[in-house]
N, CA, C and O of each residue as an XYZ file, in Angstrom:
564
protein
N       0.847     -1.186      0.000
C       0.000      0.000      0.000
C       0.883      1.236      0.000
O       1.885      1.293      0.713
N       0.512      2.215     -0.793
C       1.227      3.488     -0.782
C       0.216      4.614     -0.884
O      -0.903      4.424     -1.361
N       0.623      5.784     -0.432
C      -0.221      6.968     -0.508
C       0.607      8.127     -1.055
O       1.837      8.083     -1.067
N      -0.077      9.136     -1.494
C       0.551     10.378     -1.917
C      -0.168     11.512     -1.221
O      -1.397     11.526     -1.153
N       0.587     12.460     -0.707
C      -0.039     13.655     -0.141
C       0.186     14.810     -1.106
O       1.228     14.903     -1.755
N      -0.794     15.675     -1.187
C      -0.719     16.829     -2.081
C      -1.176     18.064     -1.323
O      -2.239     18.065     -0.702
N      -0.381     19.098     -1.374
C      -0.763     20.358     -0.749
C      -1.991     20.907     -1.464
O      -2.032     20.970     -2.692
N      -2.994     21.304     -0.677
C      -4.232     21.866     -1.229
C      -4.355     23.289     -0.705
O      -4.484     23.501      0.501
N      -4.314     24.251     -1.597
C      -4.343     25.667     -1.226
C      -5.732     26.239     -1.456
O      -6.405     25.889     -2.425
N      -6.151     27.107     -0.572
C      -7.457     27.755     -0.658
C      -7.273     29.236     -0.967
O      -6.426     29.910     -0.381
N      -8.077     29.722     -1.891
C      -8.017     31.120     -2.303
C      -9.421     31.708     -2.326
O     -10.410     30.997     -2.149
N      -9.491     32.993     -2.544
C     -10.762     33.677     -2.752
C     -10.657     34.380     -4.103
O     -10.313     35.560     -4.176
N     -10.960     33.639     -5.175
C     -10.959     34.207     -6.514
C      -9.623     34.216     -7.223
O      -9.535     34.754     -8.326
N      -8.575     33.644     -6.643
C      -7.254     33.667     -7.277
C      -6.726     32.271     -7.621
O      -5.579     32.150     -8.052
N      -7.517     31.225     -7.446
C      -7.015     29.864     -7.654
C      -6.534     29.646     -9.085
O      -5.464     29.074     -9.290
N      -7.300     30.089    -10.074
C      -6.907     29.888    -11.475
C      -5.544     30.536    -11.749
O      -4.642     29.891    -12.283
N      -5.404     31.796    -11.384
C      -4.150     32.516    -11.638
C      -2.991     31.855    -10.896
O      -1.898     31.718    -11.446
N      -3.225     31.447     -9.656
C      -2.161     30.807     -8.877
C      -1.741     29.485     -9.516
O      -0.546     29.231     -9.666
N      -2.690     28.646     -9.893
C      -2.356     27.359    -10.506
C      -1.642     27.543    -11.840
O      -0.705     26.805    -12.146
N      -2.068     28.506    -12.629
C      -1.392     28.765    -13.900
C       0.032     29.252    -13.657
O       0.948     28.900    -14.400
N       0.215     30.054    -12.629
C       1.553     30.518    -12.268
C       2.432     29.344    -11.835
O       3.569     29.227    -12.293
N       1.923     28.475    -10.962
C       2.718     27.329    -10.493
C       3.061     26.391    -11.650
O       4.147     25.812    -11.679
N       2.137     26.241    -12.605
C       2.437     25.421    -13.779
C       3.567     26.054    -14.587
O       4.419     25.345    -15.122
N       3.580     27.385    -14.678
C       4.647     28.058    -15.432
C       6.006     27.883    -14.747
O       7.039     27.884    -15.417
N       6.011     27.736    -13.440
C       7.258     27.572    -12.701
C       7.735     26.122    -12.722
O       8.905     25.862    -13.003
N       6.840     25.172    -12.428
C       7.217     23.772    -12.237
C       6.951     22.885    -13.445
O       7.402     21.740    -13.476
N       6.226     23.393    -14.443
C       5.871     22.572    -15.593
C       4.648     21.727    -15.291
O       3.978     21.923    -14.277
N       4.360     20.779    -16.187
C       3.236     19.881    -15.991
C       1.959     20.383    -16.622
O       1.957     21.283    -17.462
N       0.876     19.773    -16.190
C      -0.444     20.072    -16.731
C      -1.347     20.612    -15.638
O      -1.289     20.171    -14.490
N      -2.176     21.565    -16.006
C      -3.174     22.105    -15.074
C      -4.533     21.515    -15.433
O      -4.902     21.444    -16.605
N      -5.265     21.096    -14.416
C      -6.656     20.664    -14.580
C      -7.500     21.633    -13.772
O      -7.287     21.790    -12.570
N      -8.453     22.284    -14.420
C      -9.263     23.316    -13.771
C     -10.742     23.021    -13.991
O     -11.195     22.909    -15.130
N     -11.484     22.896    -12.910
C     -12.919     22.651    -12.973
C     -13.607     23.805    -12.254
O     -13.329     24.066    -11.083
N     -14.510     24.498    -12.958
C     -15.188     25.643    -12.369
C     -16.483     25.212    -11.681
O     -16.958     24.090    -11.855
N     -17.035     26.127    -10.902
C     -18.344     25.881    -10.302
C     -19.393     25.678    -11.393
O     -20.302     24.863    -11.236
N     -19.269     26.424    -12.508
C     -20.199     26.260    -13.630
C     -20.083     24.855    -14.223
O     -21.096     24.228    -14.532
N     -18.851     24.356    -14.382
C     -18.634     23.024    -14.953
C     -19.378     21.936    -14.186
O     -19.843     20.960    -14.775
N     -19.489     22.109    -12.878
C     -20.112     21.073    -12.043
C     -21.582     21.342    -11.767
O     -22.240     20.546    -11.097
N     -22.108     22.457    -12.274
C     -23.500     22.797    -12.014
C     -23.744     23.191    -10.567
O     -24.841     23.014    -10.037
N     -22.713     23.725     -9.938
C     -22.795     24.061     -8.516
C     -22.623     25.574     -8.308
O     -21.898     25.997     -7.407
N     -23.279     26.371     -9.127
C     -23.174     27.827     -9.042
C     -24.186     28.343     -8.031
O     -25.394     28.206     -8.223
N     -23.683     28.939     -6.946
C     -24.562     29.538     -5.953
C     -24.597     31.049     -6.090
O     -25.560     31.696     -5.679
N     -23.528     31.617     -6.677
C     -23.447     33.048     -6.933
C     -22.946     33.204     -8.369
O     -21.819     32.807     -8.664
N     -23.748     33.769     -9.266
C     -23.332     33.895    -10.665
C     -21.971     34.575    -10.839
O     -21.253     34.277    -11.793
N     -21.618     35.463     -9.950
C     -20.328     36.149    -10.038
C     -19.159     35.197     -9.799
O     -18.021     35.517    -10.143
N     -19.427     34.037     -9.214
C     -18.373     33.063     -8.897
C     -18.392     31.846     -9.830
O     -17.659     30.884     -9.602
N     -19.218     31.881    -10.870
C     -19.408     30.713    -11.744
C     -18.115     30.220    -12.384
O     -17.940     29.014    -12.561
N     -17.210     31.125    -12.731
C     -15.967     30.727    -13.400
C     -14.808     30.531    -12.430
O     -13.680     30.269    -12.849
N     -15.086     30.657    -11.134
C     -14.033     30.392    -10.161
C     -13.788     28.885    -10.069
O     -14.612     28.085    -10.512
N     -12.671     28.518     -9.501
C     -12.227     27.122     -9.489
C     -12.814     26.371     -8.295
O     -12.600     26.731     -7.137
N     -13.561     25.312     -8.620
C     -14.091     24.419     -7.586
C     -13.073     23.319     -7.285
O     -12.967     22.864     -6.146
N     -12.339     22.899     -8.284
C     -11.279     21.897     -8.117
C     -10.203     22.167     -9.143
O     -10.486     22.271    -10.337
N      -8.981     22.278     -8.687
C      -7.879     22.516     -9.611
C      -6.623     21.818     -9.144
O      -6.419     21.599     -7.950
N      -5.788     21.474    -10.100
C      -4.546     20.781     -9.765
C      -3.509     21.044    -10.844
O      -3.837     21.184    -12.022
N      -2.259     21.108    -10.424
C      -1.127     21.066    -11.337
C      -0.343     19.822    -10.972
O      -0.008     19.610     -9.807
N      -0.051     18.997    -11.973
C       0.746     17.790    -11.774
C       1.832     17.766    -12.840
O       1.555     17.930    -14.028
N       3.071     17.559    -12.402
C       4.205     17.550    -13.320
C       4.947     16.215    -13.217
O       4.906     15.540    -12.188
N       5.613     15.859    -14.290
C       6.366     14.620    -14.340
C       7.522     14.564    -13.364
O       8.014     13.480    -13.049
N       7.967     15.722    -12.876
C       9.071     15.758    -11.914
C       8.605     15.468    -10.488
O       9.407     15.513     -9.555
N       7.308     15.170    -10.310
C       6.775     14.855     -8.984
C       6.022     15.988     -8.321
O       5.374     15.781     -7.296
N       6.095     17.182     -8.885
C       5.393     18.320     -8.286
C       3.893     18.160     -8.450
O       3.407     17.819     -9.528
N       3.162     18.412     -7.365
C       1.699     18.425     -7.380
C       1.228     19.474     -6.380
O       1.774     19.608     -5.285
N       0.202     20.211     -6.787
C      -0.468     21.124     -5.874
C      -1.916     21.222     -6.334
O      -2.208     21.212     -7.529
N      -2.809     21.317     -5.367
C      -4.230     21.487     -5.654
C      -4.679     22.831     -5.095
O      -4.049     23.379     -4.190
N      -5.773     23.356     -5.641
C      -6.296     24.624     -5.142
C      -7.758     24.775     -5.526
O      -8.241     24.161     -6.477
N      -8.446     25.608     -4.757
C      -9.816     25.987     -5.118
C     -10.123     27.352     -4.570
O      -9.416     27.869     -3.705
N     -11.206     27.938     -5.092
C     -11.697     29.223     -4.610
C     -12.802     28.974     -3.597
O     -13.832     28.385     -3.924
N     -12.587     29.421     -2.370
C     -13.605     29.295     -1.331
C     -14.773     30.191     -1.724
O     -14.581     31.390     -1.923
N     -15.985     29.634     -1.842
C     -17.123     30.458     -2.242
C     -17.434     31.541     -1.211
O     -17.152     31.392     -0.022
N     -18.020     32.631     -1.697
C     -18.312     33.789     -0.862
C     -19.219     33.511      0.323
O     -19.160     34.237      1.315
N     -20.054     32.486      0.253
C     -20.959     32.206      1.375
C     -20.258     31.457      2.519
O     -20.857     31.236      3.572
N     -18.992     31.068      2.312
C     -18.213     30.411      3.370
C     -17.164     31.372      3.912
O     -16.662     32.230      3.186
N     -16.841     31.227      5.170
C     -15.808     32.081      5.749
C     -14.450     31.703      5.164
O     -14.208     30.553      4.795
N     -13.583     32.689      5.090
C     -12.241     32.462      4.566
C     -11.319     33.511      5.159
O     -11.611     34.706      5.132
N     -10.205     33.045      5.693
C      -9.170     33.924      6.222
C      -7.836     33.275      5.880
O      -7.493     32.222      6.418
N      -7.090     33.905      4.990
C      -5.819     33.329      4.563
C      -4.837     33.202      5.719
O      -3.920     32.383      5.664
N      -5.015     33.998      6.758
C      -4.123     33.913      7.908
C      -2.736     34.438      7.590
O      -2.455     34.862      6.469
N      -1.888     34.402      8.579
C      -0.529     34.898      8.427
C       0.412     33.793      7.950
O       1.176     34.000      7.007
N       0.366     32.628      8.587
C       1.244     31.513      8.222
C       0.514     30.185      8.351
O       0.930     29.316      9.117
N      -0.576     30.026      7.604
C      -1.369     28.815      7.770
C      -0.690     27.571      7.229
O      -0.968     26.466      7.696
N       0.209     27.730      6.238
C       0.862     26.566      5.640
C       2.118     27.030      4.909
O       2.156     28.122      4.343
N       3.137     26.185      4.932
C       4.315     26.379      4.091
C       4.313     25.236      3.095
O       4.005     24.101      3.458
N       4.646     25.512      1.861
C       4.820     24.465      0.867
C       6.321     24.243      0.725
O       7.065     25.167      0.396
N       6.752     23.030      0.970
C       8.167     22.692      0.920
C       8.482     21.978     -0.390
O       7.831     20.998     -0.750
N       9.486     22.482     -1.094
C       9.966     21.850     -2.319
C      11.419     21.467     -2.076
O      12.285     22.326     -1.913
N      11.670     20.150     -2.054
C      13.017     19.648     -1.815
C      13.471     18.852     -3.016
O      12.690     18.110     -3.612
N      14.709     19.001     -3.365
C      15.273     18.246     -4.474
C      16.739     17.980     -4.227
O      17.308     18.436     -3.235
N      17.345     17.240     -5.132
C      18.765     16.916     -4.954
C      19.653     17.655     -5.944
O      20.862     17.430     -5.981
N      19.062     18.537     -6.745
C      19.804     19.272     -7.761
C      19.672     20.773     -7.510
O      18.587     21.341     -7.632
N      20.781     21.400     -7.161
C      20.773     22.825     -6.850
C      20.307     23.694     -8.003
O      19.626     24.696     -7.789
N      20.668     23.319     -9.229
C      20.235     24.105    -10.391
C      18.720     24.050    -10.551
O      18.090     25.061    -10.863
N      18.135     22.875    -10.341
C      16.683     22.733    -10.454
C      15.974     23.565     -9.388
O      15.006     24.266     -9.683
N      16.457     23.487     -8.155
C      15.861     24.274     -7.065
C      15.994     25.767     -7.367
O      15.058     26.533     -7.135
N      17.141     26.176     -7.878
C      17.353     27.586     -8.227
C      16.379     28.038     -9.309
O      15.874     29.159     -9.256
N      16.111     27.184    -10.285
C      15.151     27.519    -11.347
C      13.759     27.746    -10.760
O      13.086     28.714    -11.115
N      13.325     26.859     -9.865
C      12.017     27.027     -9.229
C      11.994     28.309     -8.397
O      11.015     29.054     -8.430
N      13.055     28.562     -7.664
C      13.163     29.775     -6.848
C      13.006     31.020     -7.719
O      12.258     31.937     -7.382
N      13.716     31.038     -8.830
C      13.664     32.189     -9.729
C      12.238     32.427    -10.211
O      11.771     33.566    -10.236
N      11.546     31.356    -10.594
C      10.170     31.496    -11.052
C       9.240     31.987     -9.969
O       8.453     32.908    -10.189
N       9.326     31.374     -8.794
C       8.432     31.750     -7.696
C       8.707     33.144     -7.163
O       7.810     33.788     -6.619
N       9.931     33.616     -7.314
C      10.304     34.894     -6.705
C       9.748     36.107     -7.451
O       9.804     37.221     -6.931
N       9.212     35.911     -8.659
C       8.620     37.031     -9.397
C       7.423     37.575     -8.628
O       6.414     36.887     -8.470
N       7.536     38.797     -8.157
C       6.457     39.423     -7.391
C       6.352     38.948     -5.958
O       5.368     39.244     -5.281
N       7.345     38.218     -5.484
C       7.315     37.637     -4.139
C       8.004     38.538     -3.117
O       8.751     39.453     -3.462
N       7.725     38.245     -1.854
C       8.463     38.843     -0.745
C       9.460     37.793     -0.270
O       9.068     36.703      0.146
N      10.727     38.114     -0.330
C      11.761     37.166      0.084
C      11.865     37.198      1.610
O      12.087     38.248      2.212
N      11.701     36.045      2.206
C      11.814     35.919      3.661
C      13.244     35.542      4.032
O      13.816     36.093      4.972
N      13.817     34.598      3.286
C      15.205     34.173      3.468
C      15.776     33.919      2.080
O      15.273     33.068      1.348
N      16.817     34.647      1.717
C      17.418     34.471      0.392
C      17.840     33.022      0.177
O      18.217     32.332      1.124
N      17.774     32.566     -1.066
C      18.258     31.236     -1.424
C      19.775     31.260     -1.354
O      20.435     31.947     -2.134
N      20.321     30.501     -0.407
C      21.761     30.512     -0.153
C      22.120     29.285      0.680
O      21.235     28.609      1.206
N      23.404     28.997      0.799
C      23.808     27.893      1.669
C      23.350     28.137      3.112
O      23.344     29.266      3.601
N      22.971     27.052      3.768
C      22.575     27.100      5.182
C      23.316     25.987      5.907
O      23.890     25.103      5.271
N      23.305     26.026      7.214
C      24.022     25.033      8.007
C      23.573     23.606      7.765
O      24.335     22.674      8.021
N      22.362     23.412      7.283
C      21.809     22.073      7.089
C      21.617     21.720      5.622
O      21.208     20.602      5.308
N      21.909     22.662      4.709
C      21.638     22.411      3.298
C      22.555     23.268      2.430
O      22.892     24.391      2.804
N      22.962     22.742      1.269
C      23.757     23.549      0.356
C      22.993     24.756     -0.199
O      23.597     25.764     -0.566
N      21.649     24.645     -0.256
C      20.790     25.755     -0.669
C      19.496     25.692      0.112
O      18.873     24.637      0.230
N      19.097     26.839      0.646
C      17.838     26.949      1.382
C      17.318     28.365      1.194
O      18.087     29.325      1.232
N      16.011     28.493      0.989
C      15.402     29.812      0.905
C      13.919     29.750      1.199
O      13.296     28.695      1.074
N      13.353     30.880      1.590
C      11.923     30.967      1.895
C      11.396     32.276      1.325
O      12.024     33.328      1.445
N      10.209     32.182      0.694
C       9.579     33.383      0.157
C       8.071     33.255      0.249
O       7.527     32.154      0.334
N       7.406     34.403      0.229
C       5.946     34.452      0.151
C       5.625     34.942     -1.250
O       5.956     36.070     -1.614
N       4.967     34.075     -2.047
C       4.723     34.424     -3.437
C       3.641     35.481     -3.585
O       3.039     35.909     -2.601
N       3.402     35.892     -4.803
C       2.455     36.971     -5.080
C       1.024     36.628     -4.700
O       0.165     37.510     -4.683
N       0.746     35.345     -4.392
C      -0.596     34.923     -3.965
C      -0.671     34.706     -2.455
O      -1.686     34.233     -1.943
N       0.407     35.052     -1.740
C       0.399     34.949     -0.293
C       0.788     33.579      0.249
O       0.671     33.338      1.450
N       1.252     32.674     -0.618
C       1.654     31.331     -0.196
C       3.142     31.349      0.127
O       3.949     31.850     -0.656
N       3.500     30.801      1.280
C       4.895     30.738      1.695
C       5.507     29.428      1.206
O       4.982     28.346      1.470
N       6.622     29.544      0.491
C       7.344     28.411     -0.074
C       8.703     28.293      0.591
O       9.389     29.293      0.803
N       9.090     27.069      0.917
C      10.412     26.754      1.438
C      11.070     25.847      0.400
O      10.554     24.770      0.103
N      12.193     26.273     -0.146
C      12.906     25.471     -1.141
C      14.284     25.134     -0.605
O      14.965     25.986     -0.035
N      14.692     23.879     -0.790
C      16.034     23.515     -0.368
C      16.534     22.282     -1.100
O      15.767     21.525     -1.695
N      17.845     22.107     -1.034
C      18.478     20.907     -1.546
C      18.576     19.954     -0.365
O      19.163     20.273      0.669
N      17.987     18.776     -0.544
C      17.955     17.784      0.531
C      19.316     17.095      0.652
O      19.967     16.769     -0.341
N      19.707     16.892      1.871
C      20.919     16.119      2.160
C      20.554     15.050      3.183
O      19.587     15.191      3.931
N      21.328     14.000      3.201
C      21.074     12.923      4.146
C      21.299     13.417      5.572
O      22.332     14.005      5.889
N      20.321     13.168      6.407
C      20.426     13.560      7.820
C      21.228     12.513      8.562
O      20.948     11.318      8.466
N      22.219     12.961      9.297
C      23.044     12.054     10.099
C      22.815     12.379     11.563
O      23.256     13.408     12.073
N      22.113     11.473     12.218
C      21.799     11.680     13.636
C      23.090     11.741     14.436
O      24.024     10.972     14.206
N      23.121     12.679     15.388
C      24.312     12.902     16.192
C      24.395     11.945     17.256
O      25.341     11.978     18.044
């Protein structure tokens, strides 16, 4: 038996733009299903918002997102979730960092850290905090 976990992000009207942006950074395919597509329109102004969306790439990247409808409460919060992207290739991590950093607030520059050859943290233009690093084998002391 095996399982896969996928980060699921919640937005208020920005899910489509966010998923398209993440696809531009990580590659892969975007699947977008609107409230209209499912016949679940409660507010005509929200008909084209995303009820279910996902980006899946051959490199293993996956993220899901949807637009929380206006009749439900929504508070993005300050630090509700970090999305961690770990890899073993510094050039690949740097490429993702460069893409995500467009319009982002840099929290920690991508640079060597005591536990990783490259580590960085940023809050992207959609308010999602990303942690990127090159994974190394942990050696218990």
